[in-house]
N, C-alpha and C positions, 0 to 999 in steps of 0.2 A: 640524678638531678632531674627535677620535673620541669618540662618546658612550659612556661607560662606566657609565652609571647602572644598567644591568641587572646588573652584575657582582656586587654584594652579594647580590641575590636569587638569582642563579644559584649562587653559592658556598654560600648557605644551603640551597638545594635539594639540591646535591650532598652536603653534610654529612648532611642528613636521610636521603637515599637510602642512604648507606653504613651508617647505623645502623638501617635498616629502618623508618623513619618515613615511609611512602610518602604518606600523606595530607598531611603537612606539606610534603614535597618537592614534591607536585603543586601546592600553593598557591603556593609560592615560585617554582617554575618558570614558572607561568602569569604571575606578576607580572613576571618577567624578560622574557617574550615581549612583554608589553604595552608595555614601555618600551625595547625594543631596536631597533636599526636593521635594515632588511630584509636587508642583506648578512650580518648576524650571526645570523640566525634559524635557519639550518640545523642547527647543532649543539645549539641550545637545544631545537628541536623534536625532535631525535633523543633528547635527554635526557628530554623529557616522554614520548616514545613508550616509552622503557625503563621509566618509572614506571608508565604505563598497563599495560604487559605484566606487571609485578609485581603490580598490583592485579587482574589477570585481565580487564581491559577491552580485549579484542583489537580490537574494532571501532574504538575511539578511538585505540588504538596504531597501527593501520594507517592511520588518517587522518593522524596526525602523521608517520608514515613517508613517506606520499605527499607531504606538504608539504615534507619534507626533500629528497626527490628533485626536486621542482619548483623549489626554491630553489637547490639545488646539484646539478644533473644530472651533473656530471663527477666527483663524489666518490662513494666507495663506501659511506659510512656508511648512507645511506637504503636502498640496495638490500639490504645485509646485514641490516639491521633488518627489512625487509619479508620477506626469506627466512625468518628465524627465526619471525616471526609467522605466515606461511603454513604452516610446518611444524607449529606448535602447533595451527593450525586444521585440520590434515589436508588442506590444499590443496597436494598434492604437486607438481602440474604447475606452479602459479604459483611455488612455492618454488624449483623447479629453474631457472625463468626468471630470477628475481631473483638467485639465487646466481651464475648465469653472468654477469649484468650486473655484479655486484659484483666477481667475479673479474677481469673485463676492466679494471677501474679501479684495482686494487691494484697497487702497485709490484712488479716482478719479484723484488726482494730482500727483500720482506716475507714470509718463509717461514712464520712463525707464523700469520699471517692466512690465507694460502693453504691451509695444512693444516686450519684451522678450517672454511673454506668447503667444502673437499673432503669432510671428514667430514659436514658438513651435507647435501651432495648425496647421499652414500652412504645416509644415514638416510632421505632423501626417496625415493630409488629403491626401497629396501626396502619402505617404506610404500606406495608406488604399486603395487608388485607384489602386495602383500597385498589391496588393495581393487579392483584393476582387474578388470573382467569381460572376460576375454580372448575369450570367445565373442562378445561384443557387437562386438568389433573385426573379426570375420570378415566377408567380403563376404556380402551377403544371399543370393546364389546358392548359396554354399557352405553357409550355414546351412540353407537350404531342402533341399539335398541330404542333409545329416546328418539333418534331421527326417524325410526320406523313408525312410531306413533304419530309424529308430525306428518309424515308422508301419507299415512293411512287416512288422515283427515283431509289433506289437500295434496294431491299428487304433484302439483306444480311446485310445492314447497321445496322439493329436492334441489331445484336450481338455486333458490335463495340460500339454502343451507350450504351449498358448495361454493358460495361466493362470499361467505363471512370472513374467512381467514384461511391461511395455508393449511393449518392443522385440520380444520373442519372439512376443507375440500379433500384433503387426503383421506379422511375417514369416509366421506361420502363416495369417493371414487373407488375405494377398496371394498365397498359393500354393495354387491350386485343387486340384492333384493330391493334396494331403494329406487332402482331404475326399472322396476317391473311394470310400470304403467306407461304405455306409449300411445300418445294422442297425435294424430297426423291431420293437419289442415293444409291449406294452400301455401303456408308459410314455411318454405324450405323443407318439404316433407322428406326428400331423399337424404339430405344431410342429417336431419334429426333422427331418421330411422337408423342410419349408420352409427351415429353416436350412441343412441340408446341401446342398440343391439350389442355394441362393443362393451359398454359399461355394465349391462345386465348379464353379459355372457350368454345372450340369446334367451334368457329365462324371462320372457315377457308373460305376465299373468293377466294383464288387462290391456287389450288392444282396441282402439277406437279410431275409426276413419270418419272424420267430421266434415260437413260442408264448410266451405265451398271447395273441397279437394277435387281437383280436376280429374275426371275419369281417365283422361289420356296421359296423366302423369305416371310414368313407370315407377313402381316401387320394388326395391330389392329386399325381400324378406327371407332370403334363402338361409340366413344364419339364425332365424328364429326357431327355437325348439318348441314345436307345436304341442308337445305333451305337457308343457307347463301352462298353456293358455287356459284360463278359467273364466274370463269375461271378455265378450266381444261385442262391440257396438258398430254397426255398419250403416252409413248414410249414403244412399245412392251408389253403393259399391259393394262388391262381393269378392272376398279373398279366399273363402273356404272352399267353395265349389271348384275353384280352379286348381286346388292343390292336387298333388299326386295321391294315389290311393292310400299309401301308407300314412302320410301326414294327415290326410282327411280322417282316417280312422283314429289317429291320436287325438284330434280335435273332438270328434264325436264322443269318444270315451270320457274325456276330461272336462269339457266345457260345462260351466254351471249357470252362467248368465248370458243370454243372447238378446241383443236389441237390433231391430231392423227398422230404419226410418227411410222412407222413400218419397221422393217428389217426382221421380222420372218414370214411375209406373212400370218398373221392370217386371216382366212376366215370367222371369226365371226364378222367382222367389220360392216357388214350389220345390225346385231342385235343391235349394238350400235347406228346406224344412223336411224333406223326405227322409233325411238321415235319422236313424233312431238314437237320439241323444240320451245316453243312459243316465247321466248325472245332472241333467238340466233342472235348475231350481227356479229360474226366472226367464220368462219369455215376453218381450215387449215388441209389438208390431204396430207401426204407424205408417199408413199410406202404402203398405205392401200389398201387392196383388197376390193373394194367397187363397187357396181353396182348402178348407179343412177336410173336405171329402177325399182329397188326394194325398194327405199326409198321415203318418202313423198316429195312433192315439198318444196323448200326453203321457210321459213317463210318470211312475208313481212318486218320483222325487219333486215334481213340479209344485212350487209353492205360490208363485206369483204369475198371473197371466193378465196382460193388458193389450187390448186390441182396439185401435182407433183408426178412423178414416180408411178403412179397408172395404173391399167390395162386399156386396150383400151376401149373407150367409144363411144357411138353413138352421133353424133352431135345433132340430133333432140331430143334425150332423155335428153341431157344436157340442151337444150333450154326449154324443158318441166319442168325440175327441177327449172330453173330460172324464170319461167313464172310469179311467184308471188313476186319475189324479187325486188319490186319497189324502195327500198332504196339502192340498190347495188351501191357502189362507187369505189370498187377495185376488179379486176378480174385477177387472175394469173392462167395460164394453161400451164402445161408442161407434157402432156400425149399424147399417140398415140390415134388416132381416127380410127374407123373401116371404111371399104369401104363404101362410101356414096351411098345409093340407094334412088333416089328421089321417094317420095310417089306419088300416083295418084293425090292428091290435096296438093299443097304446102302450108304450113302454112303462116300466115301473119308474116312479120318481127317483131321480138321482140324489142320494143323500150326501151332502158335503159337510161332513162332521166338523172339520177344522176351519171352514171358511168364516173369517171374522170381518172381512171388509168387502163390501159390494158397492161398486160405483157403476151405474148403468144409465146411459142415455136412452130413454124409452122411445126409440124411433119405431115406426110402424112394424109390427111383428115381434118386437122385443118383449112385449108383455106376455106372450105365450110361454116364454122361458120359465116364468114362475109357476106354471102348471106342472112342470116336470122336475123341479128341484126342491129339496128340503134343506133348510139352513138353520139347524138348531142352535148354532153358536154365534150367530151374527151379532157384531158389536158396532160396526160403523156402516151405515146404510145411506147411500146417496142416489137419488133418482132425479133425472132432469129431462126437460124438453119432451114431454109426452102430450101428443095431441088428443089422446084418448084418456078416459077416466082411469086413474090408478087406484080407485077405492078398493077393488078386490085384491090388488097386490098388497096394499097396506094391511088389510084384514088378514091376509094369509101369513103376515109376519108377526101377528099378535102373540103367537106362541113363543116368540123369542123374548126372553126376559132379561137378556144381558146387553141390550142395546145401550151404547154409550154416546153415540152421536147419530143424528138424523138430519138429513138435508133434502129438502124438496124444492125444486126450482123450475119455474115455467111449466107446470103440469096442470092438467085438468083434474081437480080433486074437490071433494066436499069436506065439510068440517068434521063430521062424526068419525070417519075412519082415522083421521089424523089424531084426534083427541084419544080415541081408543088405543092407538099404538103408543102414544105418549104415556098414558096411564099404566100400560102394561110394562113400561120400562122405568122402574123406580130409580135406576142408576144413571139415567140420562144426564149427560154433562153438557152436550152441545146440541143446540136446536137452531136450524136455519130454515126459514120459510121465505123464499124469495120469488118475486114476480108471480104470485098466485092470483087467481081470479078474485074480483072484488067481493069483500065480505067474508072470505074464508079465514084469512089470517086474524082478523079482528074477532071472529067467532071463536077461533081456537084459543086466543089469549083470554077471552072472557070465560071460557069453559075451564081453563087452567086456574084462573083466579077463584072460581067458585069452589074448587077443591081445597082452598086455603093453602095452596103451595105444596100439598103433600105429593102431588103427581110429579113435581119437578124439584124435589127437595135437594137434589144433587146438581141442579143446573148451574153451570158456570159461564156459559156463553150463549147469547141469543142474537140472532141476525134475522130481521124482518125487512130487509131492504127492498125497495121498489114495490111495496104493497100499498096501493093508494088508499086503502080503507083503514089503515092503522092510525089510531088516535092516541093522545097522551094518557088518558085515564087508565086503560088496562096495563099499559107499560109501567106507569108510575106505581100502580098497586102491586105489580109483580116485583118491582125493585124493592118496595117497602117491605114486602113479605120476606125478602131475603136479608134484611138488616137484622143482625142479632141484637138481643137486649143489651143496653148500655153501649151501643156501637153506632157509628155514623156511616161507615162504609158498608155497602151491600156485598153479600157473598157472591152476587152475580159479577164476575170479573170483567166481562166483555159484553157490550151492547152496541149493535150497529143498526142505525135507522136511516141509511142512505136512501134518497129518493122517496121519502115519505112526506108529501106536501101538507098533511094535516097535523104535523107536529109543529106547534108554534115556537118561534125562536126564543121567546122569553122563558121557556121551560128548560132550555138546554143547560144553563148554569146549574140548575138543580140536579140534573142527571150527572153532570161532570163532577159534582161534589161527592156523589155517592157510588159511582161506577168507575173502576180503575181505568178501563179502556173504553171510552165512549166515542162514537163516530156518528155524525149526522151531516151528510153532504146533500143539499137539496138538488143541485144540478151539477153536472160536469161542465167543463169549459166549452166543449163542443156543443152540448145540448143548449147551454145558455146562449151561445152565439147564434145557434139556429133559431131559437125562439125570438131573439131580437130582430 
């Protein structure tokens, strides 16, 4: 005998559900469940799950959907109801699982229900793509490699990476090489050193002690494995000389880049530089009291040397220091040189085959340097602040045919050597003539225009700032000569005319229309205030 006592309550629940009376439907459906037989429960529980869904009680609805599956695991109703509820709860993975189970239990000829489930799965997949963190699905090794590229561009980026989420922080903390750059200032240097040494496991490859780090602040670097150090920047502080002999030897053998910036005029810098750095590639000295006569010659690996604001040096002593630097590619000198006294036997000129960049402030005595060096591969030449004529220097560089940029600023010079050097450099892309004596810059521009632009056919940037003799005519003709046929924009990409009082304001729009980057500032604020 089949017990049908549940049927009136169930019909009453269905009627109330169709009219939107969900509370009444819930009460009637619960009564039907209480008096029904176990084999009849599955569709009644499915009905109550639908009522709970309408009432917004997803947790109760999921509970009834699970009971429907437990009672009738071979029927599709419970799985489909659960898929809908999981989609409403944004549980997209669970929704897809339930949808697949429901699809496997639906008859092959029930096309309407199959289309409904397929649509449900499509919506779930779209939602999953929106909320899925695809980076988190990457292998940890690949994430660490990506982080390494970011940290190589900006060492401070490691702090931001470790603050994104728990997963990213875990990857960052478990990758010691991300913490290989340690920069210490007066902002909690002891605590930062402790944290970085722990996270990098002592493998610091880039160490920088920056101002205003107090010299009296004790630093505990005992856990630092000095054999891993490759770059060191010291400002008013020295940590290498104070190391024990073994650790100092490890630094000397492995360090590749060394920077020394001093404002305290420490006279012990010779002690730091007397060590024979075997792998040194870059040496930057600024304000350091150093005597090149007291330190060993540069190693053959040296590629970059920059010396600024240091005591006066002897030209021949500096050349002796560079005698073994066969790989030198960049040389920057902004230091005074002592009075030159020619020796009884002049040395052979030093040939710097690979030197491509030379930046020199032609302080008294510095011009003698060009009598003793040969630079056949020079590409970027900058010479500034020469109180003596640099005509001979420019003429000595004419043999260089690979010059890509030329900058002359605040120097005593005449027109002909500048024009000769420009004509001998057919690949010249950048030309800067700033603060030159009256008449020189204008004469150079006129001479360039007379060659119909052939001398500067590759020119992309021109800067003639603070030259009081520069007028509009030669500049406009040079710009026009760089405009290709059927074009409006000049191939001259950058033009700077700051501090040129003879350039009228009504010509500026014409330049701006034809030059991509154009600048013309007549006076700075401070200069304008002074004149008023």
